[in-house]
C-alpha positions as CSV (number, residue, x, y, z in Angstrom):
1,M,77.5,75.0,115.4
2,N,79.1,78.0,114.0
3,F,82.8,78.1,112.9
4,T,85.2,79.1,110.1
5,A,87.4,76.4,108.6
6,I,90.8,77.9,107.5
7,D,93.7,76.6,105.5
8,F,96.9,78.2,104.4
9,E,99.5,77.3,101.8
10,T,103.0,78.7,102.4
11,A,105.9,79.8,100.2
12,S,108.5,78.7,102.7
13,T,109.2,78.4,106.4
14,E,109.9,82.2,106.6
15,Q,107.8,84.6,108.7
16,G,104.9,85.9,106.7
17,S,105.2,83.3,103.9
18,A,101.4,82.6,103.4
19,C,100.8,82.5,99.7
20,A,97.2,81.3,99.7
21,I,94.2,81.1,102.0
22,G,90.9,79.3,102.0
23,L,88.1,80.2,104.4
24,V,84.8,78.3,104.7
25,R,82.1,79.8,107.0
26,V,79.7,77.3,108.6
27,E,76.6,78.5,110.4
28,N,74.1,76.2,112.1
29,S,76.2,73.3,110.7
30,E,75.8,74.4,107.1
31,I,78.3,76.0,104.8
32,T,77.2,79.6,104.1
33,Q,80.3,81.3,102.6
34,E,83.6,80.5,101.0
35,V,86.6,82.8,100.3
36,Y,89.7,82.0,98.5
37,S,92.7,84.2,97.6
38,L,96.3,84.0,96.6
39,I,98.5,86.1,98.8
40,R,101.8,88.0,98.0
41,P,104.1,86.9,100.8
42,F,106.2,89.2,102.8
43,S,109.3,87.8,101.0
44,P,109.4,86.7,97.3
45,Y,111.3,83.5,98.2
46,F,109.5,80.3,97.3
47,D,111.1,77.1,98.6
48,P,111.1,74.5,95.8
49,K,109.8,71.9,98.3
50,C,106.7,74.0,99.0
51,V,106.2,74.7,95.3
52,R,106.2,70.9,94.7
53,V,103.4,70.5,97.2
54,H,101.0,73.2,96.1
55,G,102.3,74.4,92.7
56,I,102.1,78.1,93.5
57,T,105.1,80.3,92.5
58,W,106.1,83.9,92.9
59,E,104.9,84.6,89.3
60,D,101.4,83.5,90.4
61,V,101.2,85.8,93.4
62,K,103.4,88.8,92.6
63,S,100.3,90.9,91.6
64,E,98.1,89.5,94.3
65,P,97.2,91.3,97.6
66,T,99.4,91.1,100.6
67,F,97.9,89.6,103.8
68,Q,97.7,93.2,105.1
69,E,95.7,94.3,102.1
70,L,93.5,91.2,102.3
71,W,92.8,91.5,106.0
72,P,89.8,93.9,105.9
73,E,88.0,91.3,103.7
74,I,88.8,88.2,105.8
75,E,88.8,89.7,109.3
76,P,85.0,89.2,109.8
77,L,85.5,85.5,109.2
78,I,88.3,85.2,111.7
79,Q,87.8,87.8,114.5
80,D,86.0,86.4,117.5
81,Q,85.2,83.2,115.6
82,L,85.9,79.5,116.3
83,L,88.5,78.5,113.7
84,I,88.9,74.9,112.5
85,A,91.9,73.6,110.6
86,H,93.3,70.2,109.8
87,N,96.6,70.2,111.8
88,A,95.6,73.5,113.4
89,S,98.9,74.1,115.1
90,F,100.4,74.8,111.6
91,D,97.7,77.1,110.3
92,M,97.5,79.0,113.6
93,K,101.3,79.5,113.4
94,V,101.0,80.8,109.9
95,L,98.1,83.1,110.9
96,R,100.0,84.5,113.9
97,S,103.1,85.0,111.7
98,A,101.2,86.9,109.1
99,L,99.6,89.2,111.7
100,Q,103.0,89.8,113.2
101,V,105.0,90.7,110.1
102,W,102.3,93.0,108.8
103,G,101.8,94.7,112.2
104,I,98.1,93.6,112.6
105,S,97.0,93.5,116.2
106,G,94.0,92.8,118.3
107,L,93.0,89.4,117.0
108,S,90.9,87.3,119.4
109,A,89.7,83.8,118.3
110,A,89.3,80.3,119.5
111,Y,90.5,77.3,117.4
112,N,90.4,73.6,117.2
113,C,91.8,70.8,115.1
114,S,89.8,68.5,112.7
115,V,92.7,66.0,113.0
116,Q,91.9,65.5,116.7
117,V,88.2,65.4,116.0
118,S,88.8,62.7,113.3
119,R,91.0,60.6,115.7
120,K,88.2,60.6,118.3
121,T,85.4,60.0,115.9
122,W,86.9,57.5,113.5
123,P,89.7,55.7,115.4
124,E,89.5,52.8,112.9
125,F,90.9,54.9,110.0
126,Y,94.4,53.9,108.8
127,N,95.6,57.4,109.6
128,H,94.0,60.8,110.0
129,K,95.7,62.8,107.2
130,L,93.3,65.1,105.4
131,S,93.5,63.0,102.2
132,T,92.8,59.8,104.1
133,V,89.8,61.1,106.1
134,A,88.4,62.8,103.0
135,H,88.6,59.5,101.1
136,E,87.0,57.5,103.8
137,L,84.2,60.0,104.2
138,S,83.7,60.4,100.4
139,I,84.6,64.1,100.6
140,D,85.8,65.6,97.3
141,L,89.3,66.9,97.7
142,N,91.9,68.7,95.5
143,H,94.5,68.4,98.2
144,H,96.8,71.4,98.9
145,H,94.4,73.8,97.3
146,A,93.6,76.1,100.3
147,L,89.9,76.3,99.7
148,D,89.5,72.6,99.0
149,D,91.4,71.8,102.2
150,A,89.3,74.2,104.3
151,R,86.1,72.9,102.8
152,A,87.2,69.3,103.6
153,A,88.0,70.3,107.2
154,A,84.5,71.9,107.5
155,S,82.9,68.8,106.1
156,I,84.7,66.6,108.6
157,I,83.4,68.7,111.6
158,I,79.8,68.7,110.1
159,K,79.9,64.9,109.7
160,A,81.3,64.4,113.2
161,Q,78.5,66.5,114.7
162,E,76.0,64.2,113.0
163,I,77.6,61.1,114.3
164,H,77.8,62.4,117.8
165,N,74.5,64.1,117.7
166,A,76.2,67.2,119.1
167,F,75.3,70.4,117.3
168,S,76.3,73.1,119.7
169,E,80.0,74.0,120.3
170,Q,79.7,73.2,124.0
171,A,78.0,69.9,123.5
172,F,80.5,68.9,120.7
173,L,83.5,69.7,122.8
174,Q,82.1,68.0,125.9
175,H,81.2,64.9,124.0
176,L,84.6,64.5,122.5
177,N,86.4,65.7,125.6
178,L,88.2,68.5,123.6
179,H,89.2,72.0,124.6
180,N,89.7,74.9,122.2
181,G,92.9,76.7,121.8
182,S,92.8,80.5,121.9
183,I,94.6,83.5,120.4
184,A,94.3,86.9,122.0
185,P,96.3,90.1,121.9
186,G,99.7,89.2,123.3
187,A,98.7,85.7,124.2
188,H,98.4,82.2,122.6
189,F,97.1,79.1,124.4
190,T,97.1,75.7,122.8
191,P,94.1,73.3,123.5
192,A,96.4,71.4,125.9
193,A,97.3,74.6,127.7
194,N,93.7,75.6,128.0
195,R,92.8,72.1,129.3
196,K,95.5,72.5,132.0
197,R,94.3,76.0,132.9
198,K,90.7,74.8,133.3
199,Q,91.9,71.8,135.4
200,L,93.9,74.2,137.6
201,A,91.0,76.6,138.0
202,L,88.7,73.7,138.9
203,S,91.2,72.4,141.4
204,S,91.7,75.8,142.9
205,N,88.0,76.3,143.2
206,G,87.7,72.9,144.8
207,L,90.3,73.8,147.4
208,I,88.6,77.1,148.1
209,Q,85.2,75.4,148.6
210,S,86.9,72.8,150.8
211,D,88.4,75.5,153.0
212,R,85.1,77.1,153.4
213,R,83.5,74.0,154.9
């Protein structure tokens, strides 16, 4: 199974506030590449609540590349890939926000969430926060460091594949009854929305087949 695990840290809740990114490329269920970078956000404002979480300040990033400047390096790991994140709705929101404020268009990618995979694979865990799952699976984690978090998410998927003996994307999704979300130019569909779209398509096809009998 091939995918890119992704994690962002943010300076605030403002648009374009990504201040760090971690990317871990997995090919044939093995980690093959890791990328980490601090990011100079669109705005210099850092919410103290966010700083307390990840420890990154404006002083740390003021000389770092913007997301726009970083994009040529990280685009091959994101464009047309399956993206995995722990609490993917958050990271996909940050990604889409960064693309929007910097005027970057044309992204197409599928995505899924290692939280959902964890819940279906290890329902006995006390909760499915990244720190909890990493502890239960003996995954080393420096929590809220973007590369460490991305690496942990990648490791969760790799371990889940082994447990379910499902090593292709299609087999993995079918075994866990999961659907990918998707990002496309001018469109964003959550996993739940894509599940509903597929169900409607199957239902419509069934009606068509029925009418032909």
